[in-house]
C-alpha positions as CSV (number, residue, x, y, z in Angstrom):
1,M,-0.1,0.0,-0.1
2,P,1.1,3.8,-0.7
3,Q,2.0,5.8,2.3
4,T,-0.7,7.6,3.6
5,N,-0.4,11.5,3.8
6,S,-1.1,13.5,7.0
7,G,-2.0,16.9,5.7
8,I,-1.1,18.6,2.5
9,S,2.3,20.2,1.2
10,W,3.6,23.3,0.3
11,L,3.1,22.4,-3.4
12,D,-0.6,21.3,-2.7
13,G,-1.2,24.8,-1.2
14,A,0.6,26.5,-4.1
15,V,-1.9,24.6,-6.6
16,L,-4.9,25.5,-4.4
17,V,-4.1,29.2,-4.1
18,G,-3.3,29.2,-8.1
19,Y,-7.0,27.9,-8.3
20,F,-8.6,30.3,-6.0
21,V,-6.9,33.2,-7.7
22,G,-7.4,32.3,-11.0
23,I,-11.1,31.4,-10.7
24,T,-11.9,34.3,-8.7
25,L,-10.2,36.8,-11.2
26,M,-11.8,35.2,-14.2
27,G,-15.4,35.4,-12.4
28,L,-14.7,39.1,-11.7
29,W,-13.1,40.0,-15.1
30,V,-16.4,38.5,-16.8
31,S,-18.6,40.3,-14.3
32,R,-17.6,43.8,-15.9
33,K,-20.2,42.9,-18.7
34,V,-23.1,43.0,-16.4
35,K,-25.1,46.1,-16.7
36,S,-28.9,44.9,-15.7
37,S,-31.0,42.5,-13.9
38,G,-31.4,40.7,-17.0
39,G,-27.7,40.2,-17.4
40,Y,-27.3,39.4,-13.8
41,F,-30.1,36.9,-13.6
42,L,-30.3,35.4,-17.3
43,G,-26.7,36.4,-19.0
44,D,-29.1,38.3,-21.6
45,R,-29.9,35.0,-23.2
46,K,-26.9,35.4,-25.5
47,L,-24.7,32.3,-23.9
48,R,-23.4,29.7,-26.6
49,W,-24.4,26.2,-26.9
50,W,-20.5,25.0,-25.3
51,I,-21.0,27.4,-22.5
52,M,-24.7,26.2,-21.9
53,M,-23.1,22.7,-22.0
54,G,-20.5,23.5,-19.4
55,Q,-22.9,25.3,-17.3
56,A,-25.3,22.3,-17.2
57,F,-22.4,19.9,-16.4
58,G,-20.9,21.9,-13.7
59,T,-24.5,23.2,-12.1
60,G,-25.6,19.7,-12.3
61,T,-22.6,18.1,-10.7
62,H,-21.7,18.7,-6.9
63,A,-19.0,17.4,-4.5
64,E,-21.5,15.4,-2.7
65,Q,-22.2,13.1,-5.7
66,P,-18.8,11.5,-5.9
67,V,-18.8,11.5,-2.2
68,A,-22.2,9.5,-2.1
69,Q,-21.8,7.2,-5.2
70,T,-18.0,6.3,-4.2
71,G,-19.6,5.3,-0.7
72,A,-22.4,3.4,-1.8
73,T,-20.3,1.4,-4.3
74,C,-17.9,0.7,-1.8
75,E,-20.2,-1.0,0.4
76,L,-22.9,-2.5,-2.0
77,G,-21.3,-2.5,-5.2
78,F,-21.3,-1.3,-8.9
79,A,-25.2,-1.5,-9.3
80,T,-25.6,1.5,-6.9
81,I,-24.5,3.6,-9.9
82,W,-28.3,4.0,-10.3
83,Y,-28.6,6.5,-7.6
84,Q,-26.7,8.8,-9.8
85,W,-28.0,7.3,-13.0
86,K,-31.5,7.6,-11.6
87,N,-31.6,10.3,-14.5
88,M,-30.0,8.2,-17.1
89,L,-33.3,6.9,-18.5
90,I,-34.8,10.2,-18.9
91,T,-32.1,12.5,-20.2
92,P,-33.2,12.2,-23.9
93,F,-36.5,14.0,-22.6
94,Y,-34.4,17.1,-21.6
95,W,-34.1,17.7,-25.3
96,L,-37.8,17.8,-25.8
97,M,-38.6,20.0,-22.5
98,A,-35.6,22.6,-22.8
99,P,-37.6,25.1,-25.2
100,W,-40.5,25.3,-22.9
101,Y,-38.5,27.6,-20.3
102,R,-37.0,29.6,-23.1
103,R,-40.5,30.3,-24.9
104,S,-42.2,30.9,-21.7
105,E,-40.2,34.6,-21.6
106,R,-40.0,34.7,-18.0
107,T,-37.2,35.0,-15.6
108,T,-38.0,32.3,-13.1
109,I,-40.0,29.3,-12.8
110,G,-42.2,31.1,-10.0
111,E,-43.3,33.4,-12.8
112,I,-44.3,30.5,-15.2
113,I,-46.4,29.1,-12.2
114,E,-48.1,32.3,-11.9
115,D,-49.0,32.3,-15.7
116,R,-50.4,29.1,-15.4
117,Y,-52.1,29.1,-12.0
118,G,-52.0,32.5,-10.5
119,R,-50.1,34.4,-7.8
120,K,-50.7,32.3,-4.7
121,L,-49.3,29.1,-6.2
122,A,-46.5,31.1,-7.3
123,L,-45.7,32.4,-4.0
124,L,-45.9,28.7,-2.6
125,Y,-43.3,27.5,-5.4
126,T,-41.3,30.4,-4.5
127,V,-40.9,29.3,-1.0
128,F,-40.2,25.6,-2.0
129,A,-37.5,27.0,-4.4
130,I,-35.5,29.0,-1.9
131,A,-36.1,25.9,0.5
132,Y,-34.6,23.6,-2.3
133,F,-31.5,25.8,-2.9
134,V,-31.0,26.2,1.1
135,F,-30.8,22.4,1.2
136,N,-29.1,21.4,-1.7
137,Q,-26.2,24.0,-1.2
138,G,-25.8,22.5,2.5
139,A,-25.6,19.1,1.2
140,M,-23.2,20.4,-1.3
141,L,-20.8,22.1,1.0
142,K,-21.0,19.4,3.5
143,G,-20.0,16.8,1.0
144,A,-17.0,18.9,-0.2
145,G,-15.9,19.2,3.4
146,K,-16.0,15.6,4.2
147,V,-13.8,14.7,1.2
148,I,-11.4,17.5,1.7
149,S,-11.1,17.1,5.7
150,I,-10.5,13.3,5.2
151,A,-8.0,13.9,2.2
152,T,-6.0,16.1,4.3
153,G,-5.6,13.4,7.0
154,G,-8.7,15.2,9.1
155,Q,-5.9,17.3,10.9
156,V,-5.6,20.4,8.4
157,I,-8.9,21.5,8.6
158,S,-12.6,20.2,9.8
159,P,-15.4,19.8,7.3
160,N,-17.2,22.8,8.6
161,G,-13.9,24.9,8.1
162,V,-13.9,23.7,4.5
163,V,-17.8,24.8,4.1
164,F,-16.7,28.4,5.4
165,F,-14.1,29.1,3.2
166,M,-15.6,27.4,0.0
167,T,-18.5,29.7,0.7
168,V,-16.1,33.1,0.7
169,A,-14.6,32.1,-2.3
170,F,-17.8,31.6,-4.7
171,L,-19.7,34.6,-3.1
172,A,-16.7,36.9,-4.4
173,Y,-17.7,36.7,-8.0
174,S,-21.1,35.4,-8.0
175,F,-22.1,38.6,-6.0
176,F,-20.7,40.9,-8.7
177,G,-21.0,38.7,-11.8
178,G,-24.4,36.8,-11.6
179,L,-25.3,34.2,-14.1
180,I,-22.7,35.3,-16.8
181,A,-19.7,34.7,-14.2
182,S,-21.2,31.7,-13.1
183,A,-21.8,30.2,-16.5
184,Y,-18.1,31.0,-17.7
185,T,-16.4,29.6,-14.4
186,D,-18.8,26.6,-14.8
187,F,-17.2,25.8,-18.1
188,V,-13.8,26.3,-16.9
189,Q,-14.3,24.2,-13.8
190,S,-16.2,21.6,-15.7
191,F,-13.0,20.1,-17.2
192,L,-11.5,20.2,-13.5
193,I,-14.7,18.0,-12.6
194,I,-13.8,15.5,-15.0
195,V,-10.1,15.5,-13.9
196,L,-11.9,14.7,-10.3
197,S,-13.8,11.8,-11.7
198,F,-11.1,9.8,-12.8
199,L,-7.6,11.1,-11.2
200,L,-7.7,8.0,-8.8
201,I,-8.4,5.5,-11.1
202,P,-5.0,4.6,-12.4
203,R,-3.2,4.8,-9.1
204,G,-5.8,2.6,-7.5
205,L,-5.9,0.0,-10.2
206,A,-2.2,-0.3,-9.7
207,V,-2.2,-0.7,-5.8
208,V,-5.3,-3.4,-6.0
209,G,-3.5,-5.3,-9.0
210,G,-5.9,-4.1,-11.6
211,F,-9.6,-5.7,-12.4
212,T,-8.2,-9.3,-11.6
213,G,-7.0,-8.3,-8.4
214,M,-10.1,-6.4,-7.6
215,R,-12.1,-9.6,-8.5
216,A,-10.1,-11.8,-6.4
217,E,-11.0,-9.5,-3.4
218,L,-14.5,-8.6,-4.0
219,P,-18.0,-10.4,-4.2
220,P,-18.8,-11.3,-7.9
221,D,-22.0,-9.2,-7.8
222,F,-20.2,-5.9,-6.8
223,F,-19.2,-6.1,-10.7
224,N,-22.9,-6.2,-11.6
225,L,-24.6,-3.2,-13.6
226,Y,-27.8,-4.3,-12.0
227,S,-28.2,-6.2,-8.7
228,E,-30.9,-6.5,-6.2
229,V,-28.2,-7.4,-3.6
230,S,-27.4,-3.5,-3.8
231,G,-30.8,-2.8,-2.8
232,L,-31.4,-1.5,-6.3
233,D,-34.2,-3.9,-7.8
234,A,-36.0,-3.0,-11.0
235,F,-38.9,-1.0,-9.0
236,T,-36.4,1.2,-7.1
237,I,-34.6,2.2,-10.5
238,A,-38.1,3.0,-12.0
239,M,-39.1,4.7,-8.9
240,L,-35.7,6.9,-9.1
241,A,-36.3,7.4,-13.0
242,V,-40.0,8.9,-12.0
243,N,-38.3,11.0,-9.6
244,G,-35.9,12.4,-11.8
245,L,-38.5,13.2,-14.8
246,V,-41.0,14.8,-12.5
247,G,-38.5,16.5,-10.2
248,I,-36.3,17.6,-13.1
249,V,-39.0,20.2,-14.5
250,A,-39.7,21.9,-11.2
251,Q,-36.1,22.4,-10.0
252,P,-35.7,26.2,-9.5
253,H,-32.4,26.3,-11.7
254,M,-33.8,24.7,-14.8
255,L,-34.8,27.8,-16.3
256,S,-31.0,29.3,-16.3
257,M,-30.0,25.8,-17.7
258,C,-32.4,26.0,-20.7
259,A,-33.4,29.4,-21.4
260,T,-30.1,31.5,-21.4
261,G,-28.8,30.4,-25.0
262,N,-28.5,32.4,-27.6
263,N,-31.0,30.2,-29.3
264,E,-33.2,27.4,-28.6
265,R,-30.9,24.4,-29.7
266,A,-28.0,25.8,-27.3
267,G,-30.7,25.1,-24.4
268,R,-31.4,21.6,-25.9
269,I,-27.8,20.8,-26.2
270,G,-26.4,22.2,-22.9
271,Q,-28.8,20.5,-20.5
272,T,-29.0,17.2,-22.5
273,Y,-25.4,16.8,-23.5
274,G,-23.9,18.5,-20.4
275,S,-25.9,16.0,-18.7
276,M,-24.7,13.4,-20.6
277,V,-21.0,14.1,-19.6
278,K,-22.1,13.7,-16.2
279,R,-23.5,10.3,-16.7
280,F,-19.9,9.5,-18.2
281,C,-18.3,10.6,-15.0
282,T,-20.5,8.9,-12.6
283,I,-18.5,5.8,-14.2
284,G,-15.4,6.8,-12.7
285,W,-17.1,7.8,-9.4
286,A,-18.6,4.1,-9.2
287,L,-15.3,2.3,-10.2
288,T,-13.3,4.5,-7.4
289,G,-15.8,2.8,-4.9
290,L,-14.9,-0.9,-6.3
291,I,-11.0,0.1,-6.2
292,V,-11.5,1.6,-2.3
293,A,-13.6,-1.8,-1.3
294,A,-10.6,-3.8,-2.4
295,M,-7.9,-1.4,-0.8
296,L,-9.7,-1.8,2.4
297,I,-9.8,-5.7,2.2
298,K,-6.2,-6.0,1.2
299,S,-5.0,-3.5,4.1
300,G,-7.5,-4.8,6.8
301,K,-8.5,-1.2,7.6
302,T,-12.0,0.2,8.0
303,L,-13.6,3.5,7.7
304,P,-16.0,5.2,10.2
305,E,-18.8,5.7,7.6
306,R,-19.1,4.5,3.8
307,E,-19.2,8.4,2.9
308,A,-15.4,8.5,4.0
309,A,-14.1,6.2,1.0
310,F,-13.8,9.1,-1.5
311,G,-11.5,10.9,1.2
312,F,-9.9,7.9,2.1
313,A,-8.9,7.0,-1.7
314,C,-7.6,10.8,-2.0
315,R,-5.4,10.3,1.1
316,E,-4.1,7.1,0.1
317,L,-3.3,7.2,-3.4
318,L,-2.4,10.9,-4.2
319,G,1.1,12.4,-3.5
320,P,2.1,15.9,-3.1
321,G,0.6,18.6,-5.8
322,L,-2.1,15.8,-6.7
323,V,-3.8,16.3,-3.5
324,G,-4.1,20.1,-4.0
325,L,-5.2,19.3,-7.7
326,M,-8.1,17.0,-6.1
327,I,-9.0,19.8,-3.6
328,A,-9.3,22.3,-6.5
329,C,-11.4,19.9,-8.4
330,V,-14.0,19.4,-5.4
331,L,-14.1,22.8,-4.8
332,A,-14.7,23.4,-8.5
333,A,-17.5,21.0,-8.4
334,N,-19.4,22.6,-5.6
335,M,-18.4,26.5,-6.3
336,S,-19.8,26.0,-10.1
337,T,-22.9,24.9,-8.6
338,C,-23.2,27.3,-5.6
339,S,-22.4,30.2,-7.8
340,N,-25.6,29.5,-10.1
341,F,-27.9,28.5,-7.2
342,M,-26.8,31.8,-5.4
343,V,-28.0,33.9,-8.6
344,N,-31.0,31.8,-9.0
345,T,-32.3,32.2,-5.4
346,G,-31.6,36.1,-5.9
347,A,-33.8,35.8,-9.0
348,L,-36.8,34.0,-7.2
349,F,-36.7,36.3,-4.1
350,T,-36.3,39.5,-6.3
351,R,-38.9,38.9,-9.0
352,N,-41.4,36.7,-7.0
353,L,-41.4,38.2,-3.3
354,Y,-39.5,41.8,-3.5
355,N,-41.0,42.9,-7.0
356,E,-44.6,41.1,-6.8
357,Y,-45.1,41.9,-3.1
358,I,-42.8,44.7,-1.3
359,N,-41.8,46.9,-4.0
360,P,-43.8,46.4,-7.6
361,G,-42.3,49.8,-8.9
362,A,-38.8,49.0,-8.5
363,D,-36.7,50.2,-11.1
364,D,-33.8,47.9,-12.9
365,R,-31.3,49.4,-10.6
366,S,-33.0,48.3,-7.6
367,L,-33.9,44.8,-8.7
368,L,-30.2,44.3,-10.0
369,L,-29.1,45.3,-6.1
370,M,-31.8,43.5,-4.4
371,G,-31.0,40.2,-6.4
372,R,-27.4,40.4,-5.3
373,I,-28.2,40.8,-1.6
374,S,-31.0,38.3,-1.3
375,G,-28.5,35.8,-3.1
376,L,-26.0,36.3,-0.7
377,L,-28.1,36.3,2.5
378,L,-29.9,33.0,1.4
379,T,-26.8,31.2,0.5
380,L,-25.5,31.9,4.0
381,L,-28.8,29.8,5.2
382,G,-27.3,27.0,3.0
383,V,-23.9,27.2,5.1
384,V,-26.4,26.9,8.3
385,F,-28.1,23.8,6.8
386,A,-24.6,22.4,5.8
387,L,-23.6,22.4,9.7
388,T,-26.5,20.1,10.4
389,V,-26.0,17.6,7.5
390,D,-25.2,14.0,8.4
391,K,-25.8,11.5,5.5
392,V,-25.0,13.3,2.3
393,L,-26.5,10.8,0.1
394,D,-29.9,11.1,2.3
395,A,-29.9,15.0,1.9
396,F,-29.4,14.9,-1.9
397,L,-32.2,12.3,-2.4
398,F,-34.3,14.3,-0.3
399,T,-33.9,17.4,-2.4
400,E,-34.6,15.6,-5.4
401,T,-37.7,13.9,-4.0
402,I,-39.4,17.4,-2.8
403,A,-38.8,18.7,-6.0
404,A,-40.6,15.7,-7.8
405,F,-43.6,16.4,-5.5
406,M,-43.7,20.1,-6.7
407,G,-43.0,18.7,-10.1
408,I,-46.4,17.1,-10.4
409,M,-48.0,20.9,-10.3
410,F,-45.5,21.9,-13.3
411,L,-45.5,19.0,-15.4
412,G,-49.4,18.7,-15.2
413,G,-49.7,22.2,-16.0
414,V,-47.8,21.9,-19.4
415,L,-49.4,18.3,-20.2
416,W,-52.9,18.8,-19.6
417,K,-54.8,22.0,-20.3
418,R,-57.7,21.2,-17.6
419,A,-55.3,21.3,-14.6
420,N,-56.1,24.2,-12.3
421,R,-54.8,25.6,-9.3
422,Q,-57.1,23.6,-6.7
423,G,-55.9,20.4,-8.7
424,A,-52.5,21.4,-8.5
425,L,-52.5,22.7,-4.5
426,A,-54.3,19.4,-3.7
427,A,-51.5,17.3,-5.8
428,T,-48.6,19.2,-4.0
429,L,-50.5,19.1,-0.4
430,T,-51.4,15.1,-0.8
431,T,-47.7,14.0,-2.0
432,F,-46.1,15.5,1.1
433,A,-48.9,14.3,3.2
434,V,-48.9,10.6,2.2
435,Y,-45.0,10.5,1.9
436,Y,-44.4,12.1,5.7
437,A,-47.4,9.7,6.9
438,I,-46.0,6.4,5.6
439,N,-42.4,7.3,6.5
440,F,-43.7,8.1,10.0
441,Q,-45.5,4.9,10.2
442,V,-42.4,2.9,9.2
443,A,-39.5,4.5,11.1
444,G,-41.7,5.5,14.3
445,E,-40.6,9.2,14.5
446,L,-41.2,12.6,12.4
447,K,-38.0,13.8,10.8
448,L,-37.4,16.3,8.0
449,V,-35.2,14.1,6.0
450,Y,-35.8,10.3,5.7
451,K,-33.8,7.7,4.1
452,W,-35.3,7.5,0.5
453,T,-37.0,4.5,-0.3
454,P,-39.1,3.4,-3.2
455,E,-42.2,2.6,-1.6
456,P,-43.3,5.9,0.1
457,F,-42.3,7.8,-2.7
458,G,-44.3,5.7,-5.2
459,W,-47.4,6.0,-3.1
460,A,-47.0,9.6,-2.8
461,M,-46.4,10.3,-6.4
462,L,-49.7,8.2,-7.4
463,A,-51.8,10.0,-4.8
464,G,-50.7,13.2,-6.1
465,L,-51.7,12.4,-9.5
466,I,-55.1,11.1,-8.6
467,A,-55.4,14.4,-6.4
468,L,-54.4,16.3,-9.4
469,I,-56.9,14.8,-12.0
470,A,-60.1,14.4,-9.4
471,V,-59.7,18.0,-7.9
472,S,-59.1,19.6,-11.3
473,M,-62.2,17.8,-12.9
474,A,-64.3,18.5,-10.0
475,T,-63.4,22.3,-9.7
476,K,-63.9,25.2,-12.0
477,A,-61.5,25.6,-14.8
478,E,-58.8,28.3,-15.3
479,D,-60.0,31.3,-17.2
480,S,-59.9,30.0,-20.8
481,C,-58.4,33.4,-22.3
482,R,-55.4,33.1,-19.8
483,I,-54.7,29.6,-20.4
484,A,-54.9,30.0,-24.2
485,A,-51.8,32.9,-23.8
486,F,-50.0,30.4,-21.8
487,F,-50.1,27.6,-24.5
488,E,-49.8,30.0,-27.5
489,K,-46.4,31.0,-26.1
490,L,-45.3,27.3,-26.5
491,R,-46.4,27.2,-30.2
492,Y,-44.1,29.7,-31.6
493,S,-40.3,29.6,-31.9
494,S,-38.5,32.0,-29.4
495,D,-35.2,32.2,-31.6
496,D,-34.0,35.8,-32.8
497,D,-34.2,34.6,-36.5
498,A,-37.9,33.4,-36.1
499,L,-39.3,36.1,-37.4
500,T,-41.4,37.4,-40.6
501,P,-40.0,40.4,-42.5
502,D,-42.8,42.3,-40.9
503,G,-41.6,41.4,-37.4
504,R,-43.9,38.7,-36.4
505,R,-43.2,35.7,-34.9
506,I,-43.1,32.3,-36.7
507,L,-44.8,29.1,-35.9
508,A,-42.6,26.5,-34.3
509,R,-44.0,23.9,-36.6
510,D,-43.2,25.7,-39.9
511,R,-39.5,25.5,-38.6
512,G,-39.7,21.8,-37.4
513,E,-39.7,22.6,-34.2
514,D,-43.2,22.0,-32.9
515,L,-42.9,20.4,-29.3
516,L,-43.7,16.4,-28.9
517,L,-45.0,16.7,-25.1
518,L,-47.3,19.8,-25.6
519,D,-50.6,19.2,-24.2
520,L,-50.8,15.3,-24.3
521,P,-54.5,14.9,-24.8
522,G,-54.3,16.9,-27.8
523,W,-52.8,13.8,-29.6
524,L,-56.1,12.5,-29.6
525,H,-57.1,14.9,-32.4
526,A,-56.3,13.6,-36.0
527,G,-54.7,17.4,-36.8
528,R,-51.9,16.2,-34.3
529,W,-50.6,13.7,-36.9
530,R,-50.6,15.7,-40.1
531,G,-47.1,16.3,-41.3
532,F,-45.8,14.8,-38.1
533,C,-41.9,14.1,-39.1
534,R,-42.0,17.7,-40.8
535,R,-43.5,19.4,-37.7
536,Y,-41.7,17.6,-34.9
537,R,-38.2,17.1,-36.8
538,E,-36.0,18.8,-34.2
539,D,-37.7,16.9,-31.4
540,L,-37.6,13.4,-33.0
541,I,-33.8,13.7,-34.2
542,G,-32.7,14.7,-31.0
543,F,-34.6,12.6,-28.9
544,G,-33.5,9.5,-31.2
545,L,-29.6,10.8,-30.8
546,G,-30.2,10.9,-27.0
547,W,-31.3,7.6,-26.8
548,V,-28.2,6.4,-28.8
549,T,-26.0,8.1,-26.4
550,V,-27.6,6.5,-23.6
551,V,-27.3,3.0,-25.1
552,L,-23.6,3.7,-25.6
553,L,-23.1,4.9,-21.9
554,I,-24.8,2.1,-20.5
555,G,-22.8,-0.3,-22.8
556,A,-19.5,1.3,-21.7
557,A,-20.4,0.8,-18.2
558,W,-21.2,-2.7,-18.7
559,G,-18.1,-3.5,-21.0
560,L,-16.1,-2.1,-18.1
561,M,-17.6,-4.7,-15.6
562,Q,-16.6,-7.3,-17.9
563,I,-13.0,-6.7,-17.9
564,G,-11.0,-9.4,-15.8
565,R,-13.7,-12.0,-15.9
């Protein structure tokens, strides 16, 4: 076994200083472009596809994810990859859903909810969204804290100390630069996240004797892509996929992920393939977990908890300089996401609370200032939550689950015109009530964050869906003119070049950009099938290529697990 590091060297410190100085100066340099609230919150909708891809990958990848995945794989095997791959089977749908957000012509999802259901539900969503950002930032910060503290031997700095210093760093450029600074630094930091995902593997394989050595130490089922031994049977994977599909649409940062590109295709490519890069990196996290499991058996060592596995690998496998690089990579994974979340939190508070209820006549300068201040203060609540987080994986799945409960309202509102505010509210309250009632009965105690299991989630989602349909049908429909206006936006392309010579917008169907998922009950009308391939060309081609990519990624993971048999 290699020698254990007890701290960080001067070379590691130099790498970290270089990273902090470089990324902060870059963020501040880019922030000079921000002159308005539109530029701060949405980057003036001018980001190119490659920036959108880096933003989606960087924002969607957090330090708690390799921590949780490596720990789960170390304990239960490679099949636990589906905890992170829960969105793998629904990633192609991102291509279909991305234009919804840009065509809404809104700054926050709270405003979309208001257009669809009214102010009261928009307020409810805003409260949820702010809580979502607070919980997520807490989980991310604690995940990074665990890795860095353990990687440095636990003597240099505590996890909570890491949380503090990391927060100060990303606040510096996010406060001034908003989404533009966040997006460009995300793009740069995405390369460090890729390094994070695979840096430990070459040295780790050498230590354990390659795949042959790992197979000699670990049970055969540890190398299965699908295994009930891991606790992930087909039903659990299906429920995780539902969690991802319904939850992703209501996650409050999705608008900035999909609607800030210079055209609709930039948003589609960014969200879909930025997410695909993350799915690829997840293979590296899971393989690292297998390596750690073999290392522990060979050395006779144990871990205090499974989420210490990633930090253990860093400490055991990396030498001077590389420890600093790994810490920089962990910081990059978190700072890229936290900076985006800070901007989105400020946008939600400013647009849906301050401008809606406190100061409706606020000018753009006031909105920009309030966005910066509110984003800063609400991010600090995430720090408080980080200090209380114990199990990072449980906290991560909790935030995804509450998003799914809110997602019934959002998704139902787009797919079904008859959905109304009473049904949406009933669906939201029912899902939360059923979920907590079942978990309370099983656990015997009331807690905010329960260990995620598929049965309570499945029953809660079913109950929420039934409530949406039943209550909507039993109560008065929404105003027909307002609903017509909401759906009319979605039938026109939002691209700058989608205008007639006299300045009128062009129907998306005339450009092959009609939306497949729009108003699903409408598919029962014969008119939906006329010119099918021509009208839905963009959706059909992109959706098909998305599934090809999914098959290739799953095939690559399966092939990797066949090595050494």
